N, C-alpha and C positions, 0 to 999 in steps of 0.2 A: 504494500500500500504506500502511496506517496506520502511524504511527511505533511503534516497539517496540524491544526489546533488539537484535534483529538489525539493524535500520536504524541504531541507534547504533553497533554494532560496525562496520558498513560505513563510516559517516561517520568514525569515529576511525581505522580501520586501512586503508581501501581508497580512499576518495573522493579523497584528494589526488592520486592517480595515475589513477584510473579515472572520475572524474566531472568533466566540464569545467565551469569556472566560468561561462563565457559560451557562449551558443549558437554552434554552428559552430566552436568552438575545439578544438584538439587536446589530448588528455591526454598525460601522460608515456607512457602505454601505447600510444597511437596507434591501437589497435584497439578499437573499441567493444565493451563487454561483450556487447552484443546479438549479436555475431558470434563470440564466444569459443567455440571447440570444446568446452572443458570444461563450459561451461554448457548447451551444446546436445546433450551426450552422453545416451545412454539411461539412465545411472545417475549418481549423484553421485560415484562412485569417482575419476574423473579430477580433478574439482574439489577433492576432499579431498586428493588427492596434490599438486596445485598449491599449496594453502594450507599443507600440511605441509612440502613440499620447497622451495617457491619456484621461480623460473624464472631462467635465465641469459639475458641479452639476446644476440642474435646479434652476432658479431664484425662490426665495420665499420659498425654502425648507431648512431646517436645516441640510444640508449635506455638506461634504467637496468635493472639486475636487479630482479626482484621478490623481496623477502625471504621467508624461511620464517617462518611463524607458529606452528611447532611449539612447544608449551609456552606459547603466549600465550593460547590459548583452551581451554576445557574441551571434552570431546567433545560435550556438550549444546550449547555455543555454536557449535561447528563445524557441527553438524547444523542448528541454527536458521539460521545464516548461509547455508549452502548452499541451504536451502529458500527463504530470502528472495531470494538472488541469482537463483535460477531463476525465481521468480515475477515479480521486477522486470525482469529483462533477457531472459527467454525466455518471456513470457506466452503465446505461441502454442503452447507445448509443455506436456504434462501435468506435474503436480507430481511430485517424487521421493518 
């Protein structure tokens, strides 16, 4: 995907946990975004919820919570970011 506002939002807010620095390295999230159920859902509603509410890491696992980004992005930014994430990490599925 060509660089744009959504890719910059991803790089500044998401990449440190979701984009491995080296090939075959684990991210903090440990689950590739290509397999994330919220990105593979039929609508963007689940992903919007994750971005607005954050996620708590399961007890007993060495994972960090995902913070809420509520108030960090405008509605337009969230829409653009969700479309970017879907296109980048679930290119085999139709756009939202």
